[in-house]
C-alpha positions in Angstrom: -77.1 216.9 182.3 -80.0 218.6 181.0 -79.7 222.1 180.2 -83.4 223.0 180.0 -86.2 222.1 182.5 -88.6 219.3 181.4 -92.5 220.1 181.0 -94.8 217.3 180.7 -94.4 215.5 177.6 -91.6 217.4 176.7 -88.0 216.5 176.5 -84.9 218.9 177.5 -83.6 220.4 174.4 -79.7 220.0 175.0 -77.5 217.6 176.9 -74.2 218.6 178.1 -71.0 216.0 178.1 -67.4 216.2 178.1 -66.9 218.6 180.8 -63.7 220.4 181.4 -62.9 223.6 183.7 -60.6 226.5 182.4 -57.4 226.6 183.9 -58.8 229.6 185.9 -61.7 227.7 187.2 -64.1 230.5 186.1 -65.7 228.7 183.0 -66.8 225.3 182.5 -66.7 224.1 178.8 -68.6 221.1 177.5 -70.1 219.5 174.4 -73.8 220.0 174.1 -76.1 217.8 171.8 -79.7 217.0 171.2 -81.9 214.7 169.2 -82.2 217.8 166.6 -78.5 219.3 166.9 -75.4 217.5 166.2 -72.4 218.1 168.9 -71.3 221.6 169.5 -68.8 223.4 172.2 -70.3 225.6 174.9 -69.1 227.5 177.7 -70.8 227.9 181.1 -69.3 231.3 183.0 -69.3 230.1 186.8 -68.7 233.5 188.1 -72.0 234.4 187.1 -73.8 231.2 188.5 -74.5 232.3 192.0 -77.3 231.5 194.6 -79.1 228.9 191.8 -79.6 231.6 189.6 -80.1 230.4 185.9 -77.2 231.3 183.6 -77.4 230.2 179.9 -74.3 228.7 178.3 -72.8 230.3 175.6 -71.7 228.8 172.3 -68.3 228.4 171.4 -68.8 226.8 168.1 -71.7 227.1 165.5 -70.5 224.6 163.0 -74.0 223.3 162.1 -76.0 226.4 162.8 -76.5 227.8 159.0 -77.6 224.2 157.8 -79.9 223.1 160.9 -81.7 226.5 160.4 -83.2 225.4 156.9 -84.2 222.0 158.0 -87.3 221.2 159.9 -86.9 218.7 162.5 -89.7 218.3 165.1 -89.1 217.9 168.8 -88.9 214.6 170.7 -92.0 214.0 173.0 -92.1 211.8 175.9 -95.0 209.4 177.0 -95.5 206.8 179.5 -97.6 203.6 179.8 -97.7 200.7 182.1 -95.6 197.8 180.6 -94.7 194.2 181.9 -95.6 193.6 185.3 -97.2 196.9 185.6 -94.1 199.0 185.4 -94.0 202.6 184.4 -92.5 202.4 181.0 -91.0 205.7 178.8 -91.3 206.2 175.6 -90.5 208.8 172.8 -92.4 210.2 169.8 -91.2 212.0 166.9 -93.5 213.3 164.4 -92.8 214.0 160.5 -91.6 217.5 159.2 -94.8 219.2 158.1 -96.9 217.4 160.5 -100.6 217.7 159.7 -102.7 216.2 162.6 -105.8 215.4 160.0 -103.5 213.0 158.1 -102.5 209.5 159.0 -98.7 208.5 158.9 -96.9 205.3 158.9 -94.8 204.2 162.0 -91.2 203.1 162.3 -90.9 201.6 165.4 -87.2 201.7 166.4 -85.9 199.3 169.1 -82.5 200.0 170.7 -79.5 197.7 171.2 -77.2 197.1 174.3 -79.8 195.7 175.4 -78.3 197.8 178.4 -78.9 200.9 176.4 -81.6 203.3 175.8 -83.1 206.1 173.7 -82.5 209.7 175.0 -81.9 213.1 173.8 -79.0 212.7 171.5 -77.7 212.9 168.2 -76.7 209.8 166.4 -75.2 209.2 162.9 -75.9 205.5 162.8 -79.6 205.5 163.8 -81.0 209.0 163.6 -84.5 209.2 164.6 -85.0 212.7 162.8 -83.9 211.0 159.6 -86.0 208.1 159.7 -89.0 210.4 160.3 -87.6 213.0 157.5 -89.5 211.3 154.8 -93.1 210.9 156.2 -93.1 208.6 159.2 -94.0 209.0 162.8 -90.9 207.3 164.8 -91.5 205.7 168.0 -88.5 204.5 170.6 -89.6 202.4 173.7 -87.0 202.2 176.5 -88.0 198.7 177.5 -87.1 196.5 180.8 -83.1 196.5 180.4 -82.8 200.1 179.5 -80.4 202.2 181.6 -81.4 205.2 183.4 -84.2 203.6 185.4 -82.3 202.2 188.0 -80.2 199.1 188.3 -83.0 196.7 189.1 -84.8 197.7 186.1 -81.6 197.4 183.9 -80.5 193.8 185.5 -84.6 192.6 184.8 -83.4 191.7 181.2 -81.0 189.2 182.0 -82.2 185.7 181.5 -85.5 187.2 180.0 -84.5 188.3 176.7 -87.8 187.7 174.8 -90.0 188.2 177.8 -90.7 191.5 179.9 -88.9 193.5 176.7 -91.3 192.0 174.3 -94.5 192.7 176.7 -92.9 196.6 176.9 -92.9 197.0 173.1 -96.1 195.4 172.2 -97.8 197.5 175.1 -96.1 200.6 174.1 -97.4 200.1 170.4 -100.7 199.5 171.9 -100.6 202.9 173.5 -99.3 204.8 170.8 -102.0 203.4 168.5 -104.8 204.3 170.9 -103.4 207.9 172.0 -102.2 208.9 168.7 -104.9 209.0 166.0 -102.6 210.1 163.3 -100.8 206.8 163.4 -101.7 204.6 160.8 -101.5 201.3 162.3 -101.8 199.3 159.3 -98.4 200.8 158.2 -96.0 199.9 160.8 -92.3 198.8 160.6 -90.0 197.5 163.3 -86.3 198.4 163.0 -83.6 197.2 165.4 -79.7 196.8 165.7 -77.8 194.4 168.1 -80.1 193.5 170.8 -82.7 195.6 168.7 -81.9 193.0 165.8 -82.4 190.2 168.2 -85.6 191.5 169.0 -86.6 192.0 165.3 -85.8 188.3 164.8 -88.1 187.7 167.9 -90.9 189.7 166.5 -90.7 187.7 163.4 -91.5 184.5 165.2 -94.3 186.1 167.8 -96.5 188.6 166.1 -97.7 190.0 162.7 -98.5 193.4 163.7 -95.9 194.7 161.3 -95.7 195.1 157.6 -92.0 194.7 157.4 -89.1 194.4 159.6 -85.4 195.6 159.6 -82.7 193.4 161.5 -79.3 194.5 161.8 -76.5 192.6 163.3 -78.8 190.7 165.5 -78.6 187.3 167.2 -80.4 184.7 165.3 -79.4 181.2 166.8 -78.4 181.7 170.7 -76.3 178.8 170.6 -74.3 179.4 167.3 -73.8 183.0 168.6 -72.3 181.9 171.8 -69.6 180.2 169.8 -68.9 183.1 167.6 -68.6 186.0 169.7 -65.6 187.8 171.0 -67.8 189.0 174.2 -67.9 185.4 175.4 -68.5 186.8 179.2 -71.7 188.7 177.7 -73.7 185.5 176.6 -72.7 183.7 179.9 -73.8 186.6 181.9 -77.1 187.2 179.9 -78.0 183.6 179.4 -76.9 182.3 182.8 -74.0 180.0 181.9 -72.8 178.1 179.0 -75.3 176.2 176.3 -74.3 172.9 177.6 -75.0 173.9 181.1 -78.2 175.9 180.5 -79.5 174.8 177.3 -83.0 175.3 178.3 -82.7 179.1 178.4 -80.7 179.4 175.2 -83.3 177.5 173.1 -86.2 179.4 175.2 -84.9 182.9 173.8 -83.5 181.7 170.4 -85.4 183.1 167.4 -84.3 180.5 164.9 -86.5 178.0 166.8 -89.9 180.2 166.1 -89.0 180.0 162.3 -92.3 178.1 161.5 -94.2 181.4 162.2 -92.2 183.7 160.1 -94.1 185.8 157.7 -93.1 189.5 157.8 -91.2 190.7 154.9 -87.7 191.3 156.1 -84.3 193.1 155.5 -81.2 191.4 157.0 -78.4 193.6 157.3 -74.9 192.3 158.5 -71.2 193.3 158.5 -68.5 190.8 157.7 -66.1 192.4 160.3 -68.8 192.1 163.2 -67.2 190.1 165.9 -69.7 190.8 168.5 -72.4 189.0 166.3 -70.8 186.9 163.5 -71.9 187.4 160.2 -73.2 183.8 160.0 -76.0 185.2 162.5 -77.5 187.4 159.2 -76.7 184.8 156.9 -78.7 182.2 159.0 -81.7 184.5 159.0 -81.8 185.5 155.5 -81.2 181.8 154.4 -84.2 180.7 156.6 -86.4 183.5 155.3 -85.5 182.7 151.6 -86.1 178.8 152.4 -89.8 179.6 153.7 -90.1 182.2 150.8 -91.0 185.1 153.2 -90.3 188.3 151.2 -86.6 189.1 152.2 -83.4 190.9 151.3 -79.9 191.2 152.6 -77.7 194.0 152.7 -74.1 192.7 153.2 -71.1 194.8 154.1 -67.4 193.1 153.6 -65.8 196.2 155.3 -68.0 197.1 158.3 -68.4 195.6 161.8 -71.0 195.9 164.4 -71.8 199.4 163.2 -71.8 200.8 159.8 -69.3 203.8 160.2 -68.1 204.7 156.8 -69.8 207.8 155.3 -70.6 206.1 151.7 -71.8 202.8 153.4 -73.9 204.8 155.8 -75.7 206.3 152.7 -76.0 203.1 151.1 -77.5 201.9 154.7 -79.9 204.5 155.2 -81.4 204.3 151.4 -81.6 200.6 151.5 -83.4 200.5 154.8 -85.7 203.5 154.2 -86.4 201.9 150.6 -87.3 198.8 152.1 -90.0 200.4 154.7 -91.5 202.7 151.8 -91.8 199.4 149.7 -94.4 197.7 152.4 -95.4 200.9 154.4 -95.2 203.7 151.9 -98.1 205.4 150.2 -99.5 202.8 147.9 -100.0 200.7 151.0 
């Protein structure tokens, strides 16, 4: 639940979760978090909350306060545009620290997973938008068809249409930010995604040359082989409306590997050996294809990670490798 009213173009500063009432019923304890603030505990005095009056919650913990006070993390801004089927689509933008509106900045275009997920006002250790912006990039995130938080019909609309409306939303969102924000250098743009976002990164490879480089993390590359190697079999059957032998046309329609003849964009593939959601073979297939096509490519392989990179030292390596790859193709020399 948002703790601050939203103004046009702004995003609530803090969200609350993990609600728990005190034994006497007079206080509500919860964790609060934002895209600029890791989770901290807070307390709301319910006895003071009467007749709709606004009561500011009191901090219970301040673990990160001293460190955060030394870091410039720009606020997340919200924007809306017309996407596929003329639907209203929401996106978010984060400017780099020390932002200068007279300068041109390269872009990191983040694509969320799920696909029934969404970007929001929350802190992430795995895909931290503020950290992606920190080395001089504008970060853009789009909640395309299939995202949660916009009604069940909108969420369900991605099933059977993985490379359809979501792709249109992303491209129209990119068109919108390029036109609306003159500080974005449209000649230095990178696309990054994991899980479904990794699938979409692979789909972009065969459908657009707009990006200078791509990062594909734990994404589906071959829809038929992914079906036979996932631990989440029901999901593939739901999303692709059956099995590959009964509905092969849909599996093949949205399979990135069948568009490899159009692959040109330099790509970093990332995959974990212990990923049972999307088997590591999906990452190897992508990397092998890129190498065979002589597309500039690199693979970051984690023998001890699953669908998410969770170990701290691995996470540091992940961020360094990903950011170095984007810098190589979108940095100042470009």
